[in-house]
C-alpha positions in Angstrom: -12.0 -12.8 -22.9 -12.2 -13.9 -19.2 -11.0 -11.7 -16.4 -10.6 -13.7 -14.2 -8.6 -14.0 -10.4 -4.9 -15.5 -10.2 -2.1 -15.9 -9.0 -0.3 -14.1 -12.0 0.4 -10.4 -12.3 -2.5 -7.7 -12.8 -2.9 -7.7 -16.1 -1.6 -11.2 -17.2 -2.7 -12.3 -20.4 -2.9 -16.2 -21.6 -5.2 -18.3 -23.5 -7.4 -21.0 -21.6 -9.0 -24.0 -23.4 -12.8 -24.4 -24.7 -15.0 -25.9 -26.3 -13.5 -24.4 -29.3 -10.2 -25.3 -28.2 -7.8 -22.9 -26.5 -9.3 -19.8 -28.1 -10.7 -17.5 -25.1 -8.5 -15.2 -23.4 -7.6 -13.9 -20.0 -6.3 -10.9 -18.0 -5.8 -12.2 -14.8 -7.2 -9.0 -12.2 -5.1 -8.3 -8.6 -6.5 -10.6 -6.4 -7.4 -9.3 -3.1 -6.6 -10.3 0.5 -8.3 -8.9 4.1 -6.9 -8.0 6.8 -7.7 -9.5 10.4 -9.1 -7.9 13.2 -5.7 -8.5 14.6 -3.7 -6.7 11.7 -5.9 -3.8 11.5 -5.3 -3.7 15.6 -1.6 -3.6 15.0 -1.9 -0.6 12.6 -3.5 1.8 14.4 -1.1 1.6 16.5 1.7 4.4 16.7 3.7 1.7 15.1 6.3 2.7 12.1 6.2 0.5 9.0 9.1 0.0 6.2 7.8 0.8 2.6 9.0 -1.0 0.1 8.6 1.0 -3.7 10.4 0.2 -7.5 12.9 2.2 -8.5 13.2 3.0 -12.3 16.6 0.5 -12.7 13.5 -2.0 -10.3 15.9 -2.0 -7.8 14.2 -1.5 -3.8 14.0 0.8 -2.2 12.1 1.3 1.4 11.0 4.5 3.7 9.6 3.7 7.3 6.4 5.6 7.2 3.4 6.1 10.1 0.5 4.2 8.8 -3.4 3.8 8.9 -5.8 1.7 8.5 -9.3 2.2 7.1 -9.9 -1.5 8.2 -9.7 -3.2 4.6 -6.6 -0.8 3.1 -3.4 0.7 4.5 -3.2 4.3 4.1 -0.6 6.7 4.7 0.9 9.9 3.6 4.0 11.8 1.8 4.4 15.0 0.2 4.3 15.0 -3.5 7.3 14.4 -5.6 9.8 12.0 -3.4 11.3 9.4 -4.6 8.4 6.8 -3.3 5.8 9.0 -4.9 7.3 8.8 -7.5 8.2 4.7 -7.6 4.3 5.0 -7.4 3.0 7.3 -10.0 5.0 4.9 -12.1 4.9 0.9 -10.8 1.9 1.3 -8.6 3.3 -2.1 -6.3 4.3 -2.0 -2.8 4.9 -3.7 0.6 4.9 -3.2 3.3 6.3 -4.2 6.7 5.2 -3.7 9.9 7.0 -5.5 13.5 4.3 -5.1 17.0 6.7 -2.4 19.0 5.8 -4.6 22.7 6.5 -7.6 21.2 8.7 -8.1 18.5 8.2 -11.7 16.9 4.6 -10.3 16.7 5.1 -8.9 12.3 2.8 -8.2 9.4 3.3 -8.0 5.4 1.4 -6.7 2.9 1.8 -6.5 -0.5 -0.5 -5.1 -2.9 -1.0 -1.4 -5.4 -1.2 2.0 -4.6 -3.2 4.4 -5.0 -2.6 8.0 -4.6 -5.6 10.3 -3.2 -5.1 14.0 -2.9 -8.2 14.9 -1.5 -8.1 14.8 2.0 -4.1 14.8 2.4 -3.1 17.5 4.6 -6.6 16.1 6.9 -5.0 12.9 7.1 -1.2 14.1 8.0 -2.6 16.1 11.0 -4.6 13.2 11.9 -0.9 11.0 11.6 0.8 13.7 13.6 -2.3 13.4 16.5 -1.1 9.4 16.6 2.6 9.5 16.6 3.7 12.9 17.9 -0.1 14.1 19.7 0.5 17.2 17.9 -3.4 18.0 16.4 -0.9 19.4 13.3 1.6 18.5 11.5 5.0 20.1 12.2 6.8 19.4 9.6 5.3 20.9 6.8 7.8 22.6 4.4 6.5 25.9 1.5 4.1 24.8 -0.9 4.9 21.0 0.3 1.4 19.0 -1.4 0.5 16.2 0.1 -0.8 12.9 -0.4 -2.7 9.9 0.8 -1.3 6.7 -0.7 -4.0 3.7 0.0 -3.3 0.2 -0.7 -5.0 -2.5 -1.5 -3.8 -5.6 0.2 -3.1 -8.8 -2.8 -1.3 -10.9 0.3 -1.3 -10.5 4.2 1.2 -12.4 6.2 1.2 -12.3 9.7 
């Protein structure tokens, strides 16, 4: 079996020609895309993003979120059990749309697979509260709420 980066969905298998015929199996691995310096600068501004996830029936679900980046991945935070969290647990494919609040013609779209990370989630939501609200602690925390970081590795970047 050969693993390859290709335009098909990750995990899609196919056959490729080989010396002995069509017998080598290819499994597509996700393509990666890099964020440009301009993309990173936009993601570091206190602008809102819209995250689209896939509902159980295959339909889209979109939610506005506070956004962040580590320079390679796009990062946001949510509470466990919310619709986007449940959707990502079932299907990690997401799309993120960001528009610059100072120039609505500057936009960014990121598509990729989301990874859920528990470690550091409370500190991360506090950092986002500082970025967006100038508050040291996230003021909307609910009793018993468990936070999770959603880290999206881009497979496509437009803008």
